[in-house]
C-alpha positions in Angstrom: -13.4 -48.6 11.4 -15.1 -46.7 14.0 -11.6 -45.8 15.5 -10.2 -44.6 12.3 -13.5 -42.5 11.7 -13.1 -40.8 15.0 -9.7 -40.3 14.4 -10.1 -38.8 11.0 -12.8 -36.7 12.7 -10.5 -35.5 15.5 -7.8 -34.5 12.9 -10.2 -32.6 10.8 -11.3 -30.7 14.1 -7.8 -30.0 14.9 -7.1 -28.8 11.3 -10.2 -26.3 11.5 -9.2 -25.1 14.9 -5.7 -24.3 13.7 -6.9 -22.5 10.7 -9.3 -20.6 12.8 -6.5 -19.8 15.2 -4.0 -18.6 12.3 -6.8 -16.4 10.8 -7.5 -14.7 14.3 -3.8 -14.4 14.7 -3.3 -12.6 11.2 -6.4 -10.2 11.9 -4.9 -9.2 15.2 -1.5 -8.6 13.8 -3.3 -6.6 11.0 -5.3 -4.5 13.7 -2.0 -3.8 15.6 -0.1 -2.7 12.5 -2.9 -0.7 11.5 -3.0 1.2 15.0 0.7 1.6 14.7 0.5 3.0 10.9 -2.4 5.4 12.2 -0.4 6.7 15.0 2.6 7.4 12.6 0.4 9.1 10.3 -1.3 11.3 13.0 2.2 12.3 14.3 3.4 13.1 10.5 0.4 15.3 10.0 0.0 17.0 13.3 3.6 17.4 14.5 5.9 17.2 11.5 3.4 18.8 9.2 2.9 21.8 11.6 6.5 22.3 11.8 7.1 22.3 8.1 4.2 24.7 7.6 5.5 27.1 10.2 9.0 26.8 8.5 7.3 27.7 5.0 5.7 30.7 6.6 8.8 31.9 8.2 10.9 31.4 4.9 8.2 33.4 3.0 8.7 36.1 5.5 12.5 36.0 4.9 12.0 36.1 1.2 10.4 39.4 1.2 13.1 41.0 3.1 16.0 39.3 1.6 18.7 40.9 -0.3 18.5 40.5 -4.1 21.6 38.3 -4.3 20.1 35.9 -1.7 16.5 35.8 -2.9 17.2 32.7 -5.4 18.6 30.6 -2.6 15.8 31.7 -0.2 13.3 30.7 -3.1 14.9 27.4 -3.6 14.9 26.5 0.1 11.1 27.9 0.2 10.2 25.5 -2.5 12.1 22.6 -0.9 9.9 23.2 2.2 6.6 23.3 0.3 7.5 19.9 -1.5 8.4 18.3 1.8 5.2 19.6 3.3 3.2 18.2 0.5 5.1 14.7 1.0 4.5 14.5 4.4 0.7 15.3 3.8 0.5 12.6 1.2 2.5 10.1 3.2 0.2 10.6 6.5 -2.9 9.9 4.1 -1.4 6.6 3.0 -0.7 5.6 6.5 -3.9 6.5 8.4 -6.6 3.8 7.9 -9.3 6.3 9.0 -8.4 8.7 6.1 -8.2 5.7 3.6 -11.6 4.4 4.8 -13.0 8.3 4.1 -11.2 8.6 0.7 -12.0 5.4 -0.8 -10.0 3.0 -2.6 -9.4 4.6 -6.0 -8.7 8.0 -4.7 -6.0 6.6 -2.0 -4.3 4.7 -4.8 -4.0 7.8 -6.8 -2.8 9.5 -3.9 0.0 7.0 -3.4 0.8 7.1 -7.2 1.2 10.8 -7.2 3.5 10.5 -4.1 5.6 7.9 -6.0 5.8 10.0 -9.1 6.7 13.2 -7.2 9.5 11.2 -5.6 11.4 10.8 -9.0 12.3 7.3 -8.2 10.0 5.5 -10.4 7.2 6.4 -13.2 4.0 5.0 -12.0 0.8 4.9 -14.2 -2.8 4.0 -13.4 -5.6 2.6 -16.0 -9.1 1.9 -14.9 -11.6 -0.4 -16.6 -15.2 -0.5 -15.7 -17.3 1.7 -13.6 -15.6 3.0 -10.4 -17.3 2.0 -7.3 -16.6 2.1 -3.6 -16.1 -1.1 -1.8 -18.7 -1.5 0.7 -16.4 -3.4 3.2 -14.1 -0.6 4.1 -11.7 -3.0 6.1 -11.1 -4.8 2.9 -10.1 -1.4 1.0 -7.6 -1.1 3.5 -6.3 -4.7 3.3 -6.2 -4.3 -0.4 -4.3 -1.1 -0.2 -1.7 -2.6 2.1 -1.0 -5.4 -0.1 -0.3 -2.9 -3.1 1.8 -0.9 -0.9 4.0 -3.8 0.1 4.4 -4.5 -3.7 5.2 -0.9 -4.3 7.9 -0.8 -1.4 9.3 -4.2 -2.7 9.6 -2.6 -6.2 11.5 0.3 -4.8 13.9 -1.8 -2.7 14.7 -4.5 -4.9 13.5 -4.3 -8.5 15.7 -1.5 -9.8 12.6 -0.7 -11.9 12.0 2.5 -14.1 8.2 2.1 -14.5 5.3 0.7 -12.5 2.0 0.1 -14.1 -1.3 -0.4 -12.2 -4.7 -1.6 -13.6 -7.9 -1.6 -11.9 -10.8 -3.7 -13.6 -14.2 -3.1 -11.8 -16.3 -6.2 -12.8 -19.8 -7.0 -12.1 -19.0 -9.2 -8.7 -15.3 -8.7 -8.5 -12.5 -6.2 -8.8 -9.2 -7.4 -10.7 -6.0 -5.7 -9.7 -2.9 -5.8 -11.7 0.5 -4.5 -11.0 3.5 -4.7 -13.2 7.0 -3.5 -13.0 9.9 -3.7 -15.6 12.5 -4.4 -12.8 15.2 -7.1 -12.6 12.7 -9.9 -11.4 13.6 -12.9 -9.5 13.1 -16.7 -9.5 9.8 -17.3 -7.5 10.6 -21.1 -7.0 14.1 -20.4 -5.5 13.3 -17.0 -3.7 13.2 -17.1 -0.1 9.8 -16.5 1.4 10.3 -13.2 3.0 7.9 -11.4 5.2 6.7 -9.1 2.3 5.6 -11.8 0.2 4.2 -13.7 3.1 2.4 -10.6 4.4 0.6 -10.0 0.9 -0.5 -13.7 0.6 -1.8 -13.6 4.1 -3.8 -10.6 3.6 -5.1 -11.8 0.4 -6.5 -15.0 2.2 -8.2 -12.7 4.8 -10.0 -11.2 1.7 -10.7 -14.6 0.3 -9.2 -12.9 -2.9 -6.9 -14.9 -5.5 -3.4 -14.0 -5.3 -0.8 -14.6 -8.0 2.7 -13.4 -8.2 4.6 -14.1 -11.2 8.3 -13.1 -11.9 11.3 -14.2 -14.1 14.9 -12.9 -13.7 15.3 -9.8 -16.2 11.5 -9.9 -17.1 10.1 -7.9 -14.2 7.3 -8.9 -11.7 3.4 -9.1 -12.0 1.1 -9.3 -9.2 -2.6 -10.1 -10.0 -5.4 -10.1 -7.5 -8.9 -11.1 -7.9 -11.1 -9.7 -5.2 -14.7 -10.7 -4.9 -17.0 -7.9 -3.6 -18.0 -8.8 0.1 -20.6 -6.9 2.1 -19.4 -8.4 5.4 
């Protein structure tokens, strides 16, 4: 009995150590990913954005001196440049974690939804219930946003959806997030656990949030997250 008790204690200790190691590994991966995305976001804003801004100024100069028959084409090119610049700036915001922290959770979600709507690839709506409040834990805001980004990305890649609906329900002690698309769906039991789904689950675990993904063929996919407000 003494031997079995010590054996069980050792097994429990090993399990706890493995769990702690896995959590630290996920956090490290998260930090590396965030730094990479931050660098890409800065490059888009500072370099690509500046080049597009300069090209827009040059095109406006050309438009003032262009022949009448060329002005419509120049105007179309100028408008395309303006839209590209706006897209680059919106995308750079969604990649840079510093910007996400400064903007807050709700504004960055709105920024991403506006970006998706402008793309013309899908129609996205947002409904909010309860009093909007900034999350005290800024790192949690980033992780929650990355989970939603992963879902949005999967919807665009695989779902063949026409609409995407996002719901934010601010409760007293928790935030409930629900995202639903009207795509082709898939069999969750038979589906391969790809990196996208795994990333979403692991990130939700870091937040101590409830994670539920429901989908059926031809019935779309629904993601539900219940995040308990955390101060640490």
